[in-house]
N, CA, C and O atoms as a GROMACS GRO file, in nm:
protein
  292
    1MET      N    1  -0.275  -3.654  -0.710
    1MET     CA    2  -0.343  -3.468  -0.699
    1MET      C    3  -0.286  -3.401  -0.527
    1MET      O    4  -0.273  -3.476  -0.430
    2LYS      N    5  -0.263  -3.274  -0.522
    2LYS     CA    6  -0.180  -3.300  -0.401
    2LYS      C    7  -0.316  -3.172  -0.318
    2LYS      O    8  -0.372  -3.075  -0.370
    3ALA      N    9  -0.327  -3.225  -0.188
    3ALA     CA   10  -0.410  -3.168  -0.117
    3ALA      C   11  -0.374  -3.016  -0.081
    3ALA      O   12  -0.260  -3.028  -0.036
    4GLU      N   13  -0.407  -2.882  -0.076
    4GLU     CA   14  -0.404  -2.751  -0.036
    4GLU      C   15  -0.447  -2.717   0.104
    4GLU      O   16  -0.562  -2.749   0.136
    5ASN      N   17  -0.368  -2.654   0.194
    5ASN     CA   18  -0.472  -2.621   0.309
    5ASN      C   19  -0.408  -2.481   0.316
    5ASN      O   20  -0.299  -2.442   0.275
    6THR      N   21  -0.514  -2.411   0.386
    6THR     CA   22  -0.508  -2.261   0.437
    6THR      C   23  -0.478  -2.270   0.559
    6THR      O   24  -0.523  -2.352   0.638
    7LEU      N   25  -0.375  -2.157   0.589
    7LEU     CA   26  -0.352  -2.135   0.726
    7LEU      C   27  -0.374  -1.978   0.748
    7LEU      O   28  -0.339  -1.900   0.660
    8ILE      N   29  -0.433  -1.934   0.869
    8ILE     CA   30  -0.464  -1.786   0.893
    8ILE      C   31  -0.360  -1.783   1.017
    8ILE      O   32  -0.380  -1.855   1.115
    9VAL      N   33  -0.238  -1.688   1.008
    9VAL     CA   34  -0.177  -1.662   1.146
    9VAL      C   35  -0.194  -1.505   1.161
    9VAL      O   36  -0.164  -1.411   1.087
   10HIS      N   37  -0.253  -1.512   1.288
   10HIS     CA   38  -0.260  -1.347   1.348
   10HIS      C   39  -0.160  -1.331   1.460
   10HIS      O   40  -0.162  -1.391   1.567
   11THR      N   41  -0.046  -1.218   1.408
   11THR     CA   42   0.052  -1.215   1.481
   11THR      C   43   0.028  -1.082   1.577
   11THR      O   44  -0.067  -1.007   1.558
   12LYS      N   45   0.104  -1.066   1.660
   12LYS     CA   46   0.054  -0.938   1.744
   12LYS      C   47   0.156  -0.850   1.714
   12LYS      O   48   0.160  -0.745   1.778
   13ASN      N   49   0.239  -0.871   1.630
   13ASN     CA   50   0.351  -0.744   1.612
   13ASN      C   51   0.403  -0.764   1.481
   13ASN      O   52   0.352  -0.831   1.392
   14SER      N   53   0.522  -0.691   1.478
   14SER     CA   54   0.593  -0.719   1.304
   14SER      C   55   0.725  -0.802   1.359
   14SER      O   56   0.797  -0.864   1.281
   15LYS      N   57   0.752  -0.796   1.513
   15LYS     CA   58   0.859  -0.939   1.523
   15LYS      C   59   0.808  -1.067   1.503
   15LYS      O   60   0.861  -1.156   1.437
   16GLU      N   61   0.707  -1.072   1.562
   16GLU     CA   62   0.623  -1.194   1.498
   16GLU      C   63   0.610  -1.214   1.348
   16GLU      O   64   0.612  -1.332   1.311
   17LEU      N   65   0.602  -1.152   1.287
   17LEU     CA   66   0.530  -1.167   1.124
   17LEU      C   67   0.664  -1.198   1.076
   17LEU      O   68   0.668  -1.284   0.988
   18LYS      N   69   0.786  -1.144   1.115
   18LYS     CA   70   0.943  -1.153   1.042
   18LYS      C   71   0.971  -1.296   1.059
   18LYS      O   72   1.020  -1.358   0.965
   19VAL      N   73   0.940  -1.361   1.186
   19VAL     CA   74   0.968  -1.497   1.241
   19VAL      C   75   0.886  -1.563   1.177
   19VAL      O   76   0.946  -1.668   1.154
   20ILE      N   77   0.773  -1.570   1.128
   20ILE     CA   78   0.684  -1.651   1.060
   20ILE      C   79   0.736  -1.676   0.955
   20ILE      O   80   0.770  -1.791   0.926
   21LYS      N   81   0.755  -1.572   0.875
   21LYS     CA   82   0.796  -1.531   0.727
   21LYS      C   83   0.915  -1.618   0.685
   21LYS      O   84   0.918  -1.700   0.593
   22ALA      N   85   1.017  -1.584   0.773
   22ALA     CA   86   1.123  -1.645   0.801
   22ALA      C   87   1.121  -1.795   0.795
   22ALA      O   88   1.174  -1.860   0.705
   23PHE      N   89   1.045  -1.854   0.916
   23PHE     CA   90   1.045  -2.002   0.912
   23PHE      C   91   0.970  -2.055   0.766
   23PHE      O   92   1.027  -2.130   0.688
   24MET      N   93   0.846  -2.007   0.746
   24MET     CA   94   0.767  -2.027   0.613
   24MET      C   95   0.828  -2.020   0.473
   24MET      O   96   0.768  -2.069   0.377
   25GLU      N   97   0.976  -1.944   0.457
   25GLU     CA   98   1.071  -1.927   0.334
   25GLU      C   99   1.170  -2.009   0.372
   25GLU      O  100   1.231  -2.055   0.275
   26ALA      N  101   1.219  -2.052   0.505
   26ALA     CA  102   1.326  -2.141   0.542
   26ALA      C  103   1.279  -2.325   0.501
   26ALA      O  104   1.362  -2.410   0.467
   27LEU      N  105   1.151  -2.346   0.513
   27LEU     CA  106   1.102  -2.482   0.523
   27LEU      C  107   1.069  -2.452   0.326
   27LEU      O  108   1.013  -2.545   0.269
   28LYS      N  109   1.107  -2.323   0.240
   28LYS     CA  110   1.018  -2.339   0.138
   28LYS      C  111   0.884  -2.373   0.108
   28LYS      O  112   0.860  -2.445   0.011
   29ILE      N  113   0.786  -2.325   0.188
   29ILE     CA  114   0.651  -2.334   0.214
   29ILE      C  115   0.566  -2.200   0.127
   29ILE      O  116   0.554  -2.090   0.181
   30LYS      N  117   0.521  -2.223   0.015
   30LYS     CA  118   0.421  -2.133  -0.020
   30LYS      C  119   0.342  -2.045   0.041
   30LYS      O  120   0.235  -2.085   0.088
   31PHE      N  121   0.382  -1.896   0.052
   31PHE     CA  122   0.242  -1.844   0.119
   31PHE      C  123   0.211  -1.709   0.061
   31PHE      O  124   0.279  -1.680  -0.037
   32GLU      N  125   0.123  -1.621   0.102
   32GLU     CA  126   0.085  -1.485   0.069
   32GLU      C  127   0.057  -1.387   0.153
   32GLU      O  128  -0.002  -1.424   0.254
   33MET      N  129   0.090  -1.231   0.142
   33MET     CA  130   0.032  -1.194   0.228
   33MET      C  131  -0.092  -1.109   0.181
   33MET      O  132  -0.104  -1.084   0.061
   34ALA      N  133  -0.206  -1.054   0.292
   34ALA     CA  134  -0.308  -1.028   0.272
   34ALA      C  135  -0.231  -0.877   0.200
   34ALA      O  136  -0.111  -0.853   0.217
   35LYS      N  137  -0.316  -0.792   0.125
   35LYS     CA  138  -0.278  -0.673   0.103
   35LYS      C  139  -0.363  -0.568   0.150
   35LYS      O  140  -0.321  -0.453   0.147
   36GLU      N  141  -0.492  -0.598   0.197
   36GLU     CA  142  -0.561  -0.518   0.295
   36GLU      C  143  -0.630  -0.570   0.441
   36GLU      O  144  -0.683  -0.681   0.450
   37SER      N  145  -0.626  -0.527   0.492
   37SER     CA  146  -0.710  -0.574   0.645
   37SER      C  147  -0.818  -0.568   0.639
   37SER      O  148  -0.861  -0.490   0.554
   38PRO      N  149  -0.917  -0.642   0.718
   38PRO     CA  150  -1.080  -0.704   0.686
   38PRO      C  151  -1.132  -0.544   0.742
   38PRO      O  152  -1.230  -0.493   0.688
   39TYR      N  153  -1.082  -0.492   0.820
   39TYR     CA  154  -1.152  -0.370   0.884
   39TYR      C  155  -1.088  -0.244   0.855
   39TYR      O  156  -0.973  -0.210   0.826
   40ASP      N  157  -1.209  -0.182   0.872
   40ASP     CA  158  -1.205  -0.007   0.849
   40ASP      C  159  -1.064   0.000   0.945
   40ASP      O  160  -1.037  -0.065   1.045
   41PRO      N  161  -0.971   0.123   0.863
   41PRO     CA  162  -0.859   0.165   0.952
   41PRO      C  163  -0.894   0.260   1.050
   41PRO      O  164  -0.832   0.272   1.155
   42GLU      N  165  -1.014   0.345   1.011
   42GLU     CA  166  -1.049   0.423   1.139
   42GLU      C  167  -1.102   0.365   1.224
   42GLU      O  168  -1.078   0.425   1.329
   43PHE      N  169  -1.196   0.231   1.249
   43PHE     CA  170  -1.244   0.191   1.302
   43PHE      C  171  -1.107   0.113   1.427
   43PHE      O  172  -1.113   0.103   1.550
   44VAL      N  173  -1.013   0.078   1.345
   44VAL     CA  174  -0.862   0.004   1.403
   44VAL      C  175  -0.832   0.108   1.499
   44VAL      O  176  -0.849   0.081   1.618
   45GLU      N  177  -0.790   0.222   1.466
   45GLU     CA  178  -0.725   0.310   1.519
   45GLU      C  179  -0.835   0.362   1.657
   45GLU      O  180  -0.794   0.398   1.767
   46LYS      N  181  -0.924   0.358   1.632
   46LYS     CA  182  -1.038   0.369   1.794
   46LYS      C  183  -1.022   0.286   1.875
   46LYS      O  184  -1.029   0.308   1.996
   47VAL      N  185  -0.996   0.170   1.824
   47VAL     CA  186  -1.014   0.042   1.914
   47VAL      C  187  -0.852   0.068   1.983
   47VAL      O  188  -0.826   0.089   2.102
   48LEU      N  189  -0.791   0.063   1.911
   48LEU     CA  190  -0.642   0.078   1.947
   48LEU      C  191  -0.610   0.189   2.054
   48LEU      O  192  -0.574   0.159   2.168
   49GLU      N  193  -0.625   0.308   2.015
   49GLU     CA  194  -0.654   0.454   2.090
   49GLU      C  195  -0.766   0.387   2.242
   49GLU      O  196  -0.690   0.385   2.339
   50SER      N  197  -0.846   0.360   2.266
   50SER     CA  198  -0.943   0.321   2.351
   50SER      C  199  -0.865   0.216   2.451
   50SER      O  200  -0.887   0.235   2.570
   51ARG      N  201  -0.790   0.124   2.422
   51ARG     CA  202  -0.686  -0.001   2.461
   51ARG      C  203  -0.579   0.083   2.566
   51ARG      O  204  -0.553   0.062   2.684
   52GLN      N  205  -0.525   0.196   2.461
   52GLN     CA  206  -0.430   0.284   2.537
   52GLN      C  207  -0.491   0.366   2.668
   52GLN      O  208  -0.420   0.377   2.768
   53GLN      N  209  -0.576   0.401   2.665
   53GLN     CA  210  -0.654   0.481   2.699
   53GLN      C  211  -0.675   0.389   2.852
   53GLN      O  212  -0.674   0.426   2.969
   54VAL      N  213  -0.688   0.297   2.808
   54VAL     CA  214  -0.726   0.159   2.956
   54VAL      C  215  -0.620   0.149   3.006
   54VAL      O  216  -0.626   0.147   3.129
   55ARG      N  217  -0.478   0.139   2.945
   55ARG     CA  218  -0.349   0.083   3.002
   55ARG      C  219  -0.335   0.197   3.081
   55ARG      O  220  -0.297   0.180   3.197
   56GLU      N  221  -0.365   0.334   3.034
   56GLU     CA  222  -0.315   0.474   3.126
   56GLU      C  223  -0.392   0.491   3.223
   56GLU      O  224  -0.360   0.586   3.294
   57GLY      N  225  -0.530   0.405   3.270
   57GLY     CA  226  -0.637   0.458   3.388
   57GLY      C  227  -0.727   0.540   3.330
   57GLY      O  228  -0.828   0.557   3.399
   58LYS      N  229  -0.726   0.594   3.232
   58LYS     CA  230  -0.780   0.708   3.142
   58LYS      C  231  -0.922   0.676   3.109
   58LYS      O  232  -0.953   0.688   2.990
   59VAL      N  233  -1.038   0.628   3.218
   59VAL     CA  234  -1.142   0.552   3.219
   59VAL      C  235  -1.216   0.605   3.287
   59VAL      O  236  -1.169   0.694   3.358
   60THR      N  237  -1.383   0.571   3.298
   60THR     CA  238  -1.491   0.610   3.408
   60THR      C  239  -1.522   0.492   3.430
   60THR      O  240  -1.529   0.412   3.337
   61ARG      N  241  -1.544   0.462   3.544
   61ARG     CA  242  -1.586   0.344   3.613
   61ARG      C  243  -1.757   0.396   3.689
   61ARG      O  244  -1.771   0.490   3.767
   62VAL      N  245  -1.854   0.318   3.647
   62VAL     CA  246  -1.952   0.300   3.720
   62VAL      C  247  -2.004   0.185   3.759
   62VAL      O  248  -1.999   0.080   3.695
   63LYS      N  249  -2.057   0.202   3.872
   63LYS     CA  250  -2.149   0.113   3.946
   63LYS      C  251  -2.286   0.048   3.871
   63LYS      O  252  -2.369   0.126   3.824
   64LYS      N  253  -2.300  -0.042   3.865
   64LYS     CA  254  -2.403  -0.091   3.821
   64LYS      C  255  -2.524  -0.029   3.864
   64LYS      O  256  -2.609   0.000   3.779
   65GLU      N  257  -2.547   0.002   4.016
   65GLU     CA  258  -2.627   0.035   4.066
   65GLU      C  259  -2.652   0.143   4.001
   65GLU      O  260  -2.762   0.153   3.948
   66ASP      N  261  -2.529   0.283   3.984
   66ASP     CA  262  -2.563   0.386   3.937
   66ASP      C  263  -2.579   0.409   3.809
   66ASP      O  264  -2.585   0.524   3.764
   67LEU      N  265  -2.589   0.275   3.718
   67LEU     CA  266  -2.563   0.316   3.563
   67LEU      C  267  -2.676   0.399   3.527
   67LEU      O  268  -2.652   0.468   3.428
   68LYS      N  269  -2.827   0.418   3.589
   68LYS     CA  270  -2.919   0.473   3.533
   68LYS      C  271  -2.865   0.623   3.548
   68LYS      O  272  -2.851   0.697   3.451
   69GLU      N  273  -2.840   0.654   3.660
   69GLU     CA  274  -2.824   0.801   3.676
   69GLU      C  275  -2.682   0.885   3.589
   69GLU      O  276  -2.655   1.005   3.582
   70PHE      N  277  -2.610   0.762   3.531
   70PHE     CA  278  -2.510   0.791   3.468
   70PHE      C  279  -2.543   0.782   3.339
   70PHE      O  280  -2.447   0.816   3.270
   71LEU      N  281  -2.610   0.761   3.294
   71LEU     CA  282  -2.715   0.808   3.148
   71LEU      C  283  -2.835   0.886   3.127
   71LEU      O  284  -2.904   0.919   3.031
   72GLY      N  285  -2.836   0.900   3.230
   72GLY     CA  286  -2.954   1.025   3.284
   72GLY      C  287  -3.098   0.952   3.228
   72GLY      O  288  -3.195   1.017   3.190
   73LEU      N  289  -3.093   0.834   3.231
   73LEU     CA  290  -3.219   0.784   3.234
   73LEU      C  291  -3.338   0.825   3.380
   73LEU      O  292  -3.452   0.779   3.382
   0.00000   0.00000   0.00000
């Protein structure tokens, strides 16, 4: 009897995905691609947009001592 193992790979971009797929195919390792993301696409889009805003410096920074005033408490 042959033991099966499951490997979950998190690629950062399509280039990494292509390399991993080519590697698996070259070694004749069976694999399957998930059909759907476990995350809500709208949520993912908001997270990616927020990350882009941070990279562009479009953020509001609040000092800890000013937090109550900022929140209106």
